[in-house]
C-alpha positions in Angstrom: -22.9 4.3 14.5 -22.5 5.9 17.9 -20.6 8.8 19.3 -19.6 9.3 22.9 -21.3 12.1 24.8 -18.0 14.2 25.2 -17.6 15.1 21.6 -17.9 18.5 20.1 -21.1 19.3 18.3 -19.5 19.9 14.9 -17.9 16.5 14.8 -21.0 14.8 16.1 -23.2 16.4 13.4 -20.7 15.5 10.6 -20.3 11.9 12.0 -24.0 11.4 12.2 -24.4 12.6 8.6 -21.6 10.4 7.5 -23.3 7.4 9.1 -26.3 8.2 6.9 -24.2 8.2 3.8 -24.0 11.9 3.3 -21.1 12.5 0.9 -20.9 16.2 1.7 -20.2 15.2 5.4 -17.5 12.9 4.2 -16.0 15.6 2.0 -16.1 18.0 5.0 -14.3 15.5 7.2 -11.8 14.8 4.5 -11.1 18.6 4.0 -10.9 19.3 7.7 -8.4 16.5 8.6 -6.6 15.3 5.5 -3.6 17.7 5.6 -3.0 17.2 9.3 -3.2 13.4 9.0 -0.7 13.4 6.1 1.7 15.5 8.2 1.2 13.1 11.1 1.9 10.1 8.9 5.1 11.8 7.7 6.5 11.6 11.2 6.4 7.8 10.8 6.8 7.3 7.0 9.4 9.6 5.6 7.9 9.4 2.1 5.0 11.9 1.2 3.5 9.6 -1.5 3.3 6.7 1.0 2.0 8.9 3.8 -0.8 10.2 1.4 -1.6 6.6 0.4 -2.0 5.6 4.0 -4.3 8.5 4.9 -6.4 7.9 1.8 -6.8 4.3 2.8 -7.9 5.4 6.2 -10.6 7.6 4.6 -11.7 4.8 2.3 -12.1 2.5 5.3 -14.0 5.3 7.2 -16.4 5.5 4.3 -16.8 1.7 4.0 -17.3 1.2 7.7 -19.4 4.3 8.4 -22.5 2.5 9.3 -21.0 0.1 11.9 -18.3 2.4 13.2 -18.5 3.4 16.9 -16.4 6.2 18.3 -15.8 6.8 22.0 -13.8 10.0 21.6 -13.3 12.6 19.0 -13.3 11.8 15.3 -9.9 13.5 14.9 -8.4 11.2 17.7 -9.9 8.2 16.0 -8.4 9.2 12.6 -5.0 10.0 14.2 -4.9 6.6 15.9 -5.9 4.8 12.7 -3.1 6.6 10.8 -0.6 5.8 13.6 -1.5 2.1 13.6 -1.4 1.9 9.8 2.0 3.6 9.7 3.4 1.3 12.4 2.2 -1.7 10.4 4.0 -0.3 7.3 7.2 0.3 9.3 7.1 -3.3 10.5 6.5 -4.6 7.0 9.5 -2.6 5.7 11.8 -4.0 8.4 10.8 -7.5 7.5 11.3 -6.9 3.8 14.7 -5.3 4.4 15.7 -8.1 6.7 14.9 -10.8 4.1 16.1 -8.7 1.1 19.6 -9.1 2.5 19.4 -12.9 2.2 20.9 -13.7 -1.2 20.2 -17.4 -1.0 16.8 -18.5 0.1 16.9 -21.7 2.1 14.4 -24.4 1.1 11.7 -25.3 3.6 13.1 -28.8 3.8 16.2 -30.4 2.3 16.6 -33.7 0.5 17.9 -35.2 3.7 15.4 -38.0 4.5 15.5 -37.5 8.3 14.8 -33.8 8.1 12.0 -34.4 5.6 10.4 -36.9 7.8 10.7 -34.6 10.9 9.2 -31.7 8.9 6.2 -33.9 7.7 5.6 -35.2 11.3 5.7 -31.6 12.6 3.3 -30.5 9.8 0.9 -33.4 10.6 1.0 -32.5 14.3 0.3 -28.8 13.5 -2.6 -29.8 11.3 -4.0 -32.1 14.1 -3.7 -29.3 16.7 -5.4 -26.8 14.4 -8.3 -29.2 13.9 -8.8 -29.4 17.7 -9.0 -25.7 18.1 -12.2 -23.7 17.8 -12.9 -23.1 14.0 -12.6 -19.3 14.2 -9.2 -19.5 16.0 -7.8 -22.1 13.6 -9.2 -20.2 10.6 -7.7 -16.9 11.7 -4.3 -18.5 12.4 -4.3 -20.2 9.0 -5.2 -16.9 7.2 -2.3 -15.2 8.9 0.4 -17.8 9.0 -0.3 -19.8 5.9 -2.0 -17.3 3.6 0.1 -14.4 4.7 -2.8 -12.0 5.4 -2.3 -9.1 7.7 -4.5 -8.7 10.8 -6.6 -5.9 9.3 -7.2 -7.9 6.1 -8.3 -10.9 8.2 -10.6 -8.7 10.3 -12.2 -7.3 7.1 -12.7 -10.8 5.7 -14.1 -12.3 8.9 -16.1 -9.2 9.8 -14.5 -8.9 13.2 -12.2 -6.3 14.9 -8.5 -6.3 14.5 -8.3 -6.8 18.3 -10.4 -10.0 17.9 -7.9 -11.2 15.2 -5.0 -10.5 17.6 -6.7 -12.4 20.4 -7.4 -15.4 18.3 -3.9 -15.7 16.9 -2.5 -15.2 20.4 -4.8 -18.0 21.6 -3.7 -20.3 18.8 0.0 -19.6 19.5 -0.5 -20.2 23.2 -2.2 -23.6 22.5 0.5 -24.6 20.0 3.3 -23.5 22.3 2.0 -25.3 25.3 1.1 -28.5 23.4 4.3 -28.8 21.4 6.4 -27.9 24.5 4.9 -30.8 26.4 5.3 -33.4 23.7 
């Protein structure tokens, strides 16, 4: 765990103790920032229970990742950015749910029409072939997101990589698929 040189001493001491597994340091960090983080989350999520859940999840992740976490600014800035990102993810998820909740009738993935069924299967086979040609970590990341429905942060935790790496891999997979399918 590293801290950038431009941090205040109080945060640096707490952060170093946290990295060593000191629960009292974690409790101090929690006590110092929890209320402000919940208030910040409320600017995105208008429900106090959801805002508290998000902040608590950020603290759980802070504790779980305390040994490998690297900060290049203040601890408070890191926590605020984490809350912001988590809130924005939640807002996006809500919009998707609301969009699809309005659809009374769910359309099947394919119909009984033979021609559409054949086209769907051909496209699925082509997609499978293209994924097999990609680097394993790119294809695996894409499958976890698009087929298993995992969120970027869930994939990052499972694969022990950063969320940015997940974003990059999925972007690469989409670029390859788009270029290849466009040219066929």
